[in-house]
C-alpha positions in Angstrom: 89.0 31.5 222.3 90.3 34.9 223.9 89.4 36.2 227.3 87.3 39.2 225.3 85.3 36.7 223.4 84.5 34.6 226.6 83.2 37.3 228.2 80.9 38.8 225.4 79.7 35.0 224.9 79.0 34.3 228.5 76.7 36.4 231.1 78.8 37.1 234.1 76.1 37.3 236.9 76.8 39.6 240.1 74.8 38.1 242.7 74.4 41.5 244.5 72.5 42.7 241.3 70.3 39.5 241.1 69.0 39.8 244.4 67.9 43.4 243.3 66.5 41.8 239.9 64.3 39.4 242.3 63.1 42.1 244.7 61.9 44.1 241.8 60.0 41.0 239.8 58.4 40.5 243.4 57.2 43.9 243.0 59.3 45.5 245.3 59.6 49.6 244.9 63.8 49.4 245.1 63.4 53.3 245.8 62.2 52.8 249.4 63.8 51.9 252.4 64.2 48.0 253.0 64.5 45.5 255.9 68.2 44.7 254.7 69.7 41.6 256.3 73.5 41.2 255.9 75.5 37.4 257.1 78.5 37.5 258.3 80.6 33.5 259.9 83.0 33.4 262.6 84.9 30.6 263.8 84.5 31.7 267.4 82.3 34.1 269.4 84.9 36.7 270.0 85.6 37.4 266.4 81.9 37.6 265.8 81.3 40.4 268.9 84.3 42.3 267.7 83.0 43.0 264.2 79.3 43.4 265.8 81.2 46.5 268.1 83.0 47.9 264.7 80.1 48.1 263.0 78.1 49.7 265.6 80.4 52.3 265.8 79.8 53.0 262.2 76.3 52.4 262.1 74.8 52.8 265.5 71.0 52.6 264.3 71.9 48.8 263.3 70.5 45.6 264.9 73.6 43.0 265.3 72.9 39.5 266.8 75.7 37.4 266.9 74.2 33.8 267.6 75.8 30.4 266.9 74.9 28.9 263.7 72.8 26.1 263.2 75.1 23.9 262.2 76.6 24.5 266.0 80.1 25.2 264.2 80.3 28.9 263.7 79.0 32.0 265.0 76.5 34.1 262.7 76.7 37.8 262.9 73.7 38.8 261.3 73.5 42.7 260.4 69.9 44.4 260.0 69.8 47.8 258.4 66.8 49.7 256.9 68.5 51.2 253.7 67.6 51.8 249.9 69.6 48.7 248.2 70.6 50.5 245.0 73.3 48.0 243.9 76.0 50.6 244.4 75.1 50.6 248.5 75.0 47.0 248.3 78.1 46.1 246.7 79.9 48.7 249.0 78.6 46.9 252.1 79.7 43.5 250.2 83.2 44.6 250.0 83.4 46.3 253.7 81.7 43.2 255.5 84.3 40.7 253.3 87.3 42.9 254.2 86.2 43.1 258.1 85.5 39.4 258.2 88.5 38.4 256.6 90.4 40.7 259.3 88.8 38.4 261.8 89.3 35.1 260.4 85.5 34.8 259.2 83.6 35.1 256.1 80.9 37.3 254.3 78.1 34.7 253.0 75.1 37.2 251.5 72.8 39.7 252.1 68.4 39.3 251.6 65.9 41.9 252.1 61.7 41.8 251.9 59.6 43.2 249.2 58.4 46.9 250.1 55.5 48.2 248.2 
């Protein structure tokens, strides 16, 4: 089977898009601002705080917490932002957070938002 037939027979799921679909199914009005949270993990607190400071320079209205993760092995940098969650904006942020995390030896984990009526 060539690559074109593979992709035409298998639906490739974009996880960012799937979260938006689930928000809409739950009754969320995706044209309104949502309280969106992004999660980045680092092996040390210094790296997490460095990333926090970089993000706050670019988005001073963000609320960012750096805390020890529940497994006590990593530090979570949790970014909270009010934004209209369009697929393009979410994907732009995911790409930016993936790159920024990698620069400091961390990983981008995911994002989430509550339902806005």
